[in-house]
DRENDO-1510 file (C-alpha; in Angstrom, 1 decimal, always signed):
<recs>
REC; n; res; u; v; w
REC; 1; MET; -0.2; -0.1; -0.1 .
REC; 2; PHE; +1.9; +3.1; -0.9 .
REC; 3; TRP; +0.3; +6.8; +0.3 .
REC; 4; LYS; +1.0; +10.2; -0.8 .
REC; 5; PHE; +3.4; +12.2; +1.4 .
REC; 6; ASP; +3.8; +15.8; +0.7 .
REC; 7; LEU; +7.5; +16.0; +1.8 .
REC; 8; HIS; +7.9; +20.0; +1.0 .
REC; 9; SER; +5.3; +21.3; +3.1 .
REC; 10; SER; +5.6; +25.4; +2.8 .
REC; 11; SER; +5.4; +27.2; +5.7 .
REC; 12; HIS; +2.8; +30.5; +6.5 .
REC; 13; ILE; +5.5; +32.5; +5.9 .
REC; 14; ASP; +6.2; +31.2; +2.3 .
REC; 15; THR; +2.4; +31.9; +1.5 .
REC; 16; LEU; +2.7; +35.9; +3.1 .
REC; 17; LEU; +5.8; +36.1; +0.7 .
REC; 18; GLU; +3.9; +35.5; -2.6 .
REC; 19; ARG; +1.7; +38.6; -1.7 .
REC; 20; GLU; +2.5; +42.0; -3.2 .
REC; 21; ASP; +0.9; +43.4; -0.1 .
REC; 22; VAL; +3.1; +41.9; +2.5 .
REC; 23; THR; +4.3; +44.1; +5.2 .
REC; 24; LEU; +6.9; +43.5; +7.8 .
REC; 25; LYS; +4.6; +43.7; +10.7 .
REC; 26; GLU; +2.9; +40.7; +9.4 .
REC; 27; LEU; +6.1; +38.5; +9.1 .
REC; 28; MET; +7.1; +39.8; +12.7 .
REC; 29; ASP; +4.2; +38.8; +13.9 .
REC; 30; GLU; +4.3; +34.8; +12.8 .
REC; 31; GLU; +6.0; +32.5; +15.6 .
REC; 32; ASP; +8.4; +30.7; +12.8 .
REC; 33; VAL; +9.8; +33.7; +11.6 .
REC; 34; LEU; +13.3; +33.0; +13.4 .
REC; 35; GLN; +13.7; +29.8; +12.4 .
REC; 36; GLU; +12.9; +30.4; +8.8 .
REC; 37; CYS; +15.6; +32.8; +9.2 .
REC; 38; LYS; +17.9; +30.5; +10.4 .
REC; 39; ALA; +16.9; +27.9; +8.2 .
REC; 40; GLN; +17.7; +30.8; +5.6 .
REC; 41; ASN; +14.5; +30.4; +3.9 .
REC; 42; ARG; +15.5; +32.7; +0.7 .
REC; 43; LYS; +12.5; +34.4; +0.0 .
REC; 44; LEU; +11.9; +35.6; +3.8 .
REC; 45; ILE; +15.7; +36.8; +3.9 .
REC; 46; GLU; +15.5; +38.9; +0.3 .
REC; 47; PHE; +12.3; +40.4; +1.5 .
REC; 48; LEU; +14.1; +41.2; +4.8 .
REC; 49; LEU; +17.0; +42.5; +2.8 .
REC; 50; LYS; +15.1; +44.9; +0.7 .
REC; 51; SER; +15.9; +48.8; +2.5 .
REC; 52; GLU; +12.5; +49.6; +3.4 .
REC; 53; CYS; +12.7; +46.6; +5.5 .
REC; 54; LEU; +15.9; +46.8; +7.1 .
REC; 55; GLU; +15.0; +50.8; +7.9 .
REC; 56; ASP; +12.3; +49.5; +9.9 .
REC; 57; LEU; +14.2; +46.8; +11.4 .
REC; 58; VAL; +16.5; +49.1; +12.7 .
REC; 59; SER; +14.0; +51.7; +13.6 .
REC; 60; PHE; +12.4; +49.0; +15.3 .
REC; 61; ILE; +15.6; +48.3; +17.2 .
REC; 62; ILE; +16.9; +51.6; +18.4 .
REC; 63; GLU; +13.3; +53.3; +19.1 .
REC; 64; GLU; +11.6; +53.0; +22.3 .
REC; 65; PRO; +7.5; +51.4; +21.7 .
REC; 66; PRO; +5.0; +53.7; +22.2 .
REC; 67; GLN; +3.4; +53.2; +25.6 .
REC; 68; ASP; -0.1; +51.9; +24.0 .
REC; 69; VAL; +1.7; +48.9; +22.1 .
REC; 70; ASP; +2.0; +45.7; +23.4 .
</recs>
């Protein structure tokens, strides 16, 4: 008896990256974003290397969040 196995499972991050209007905040809200970076997800790394994303990442690091943000 043979079963079909889908050994290449796509992550939710890959699905998000296929959209044209995906934002950095949407990606950062995903639980497995760090694991995907460690796994060298090419789509994710290319997205994060865009200049506007790099600017946002740097601002997330150096700026204090507003008081009303979780």
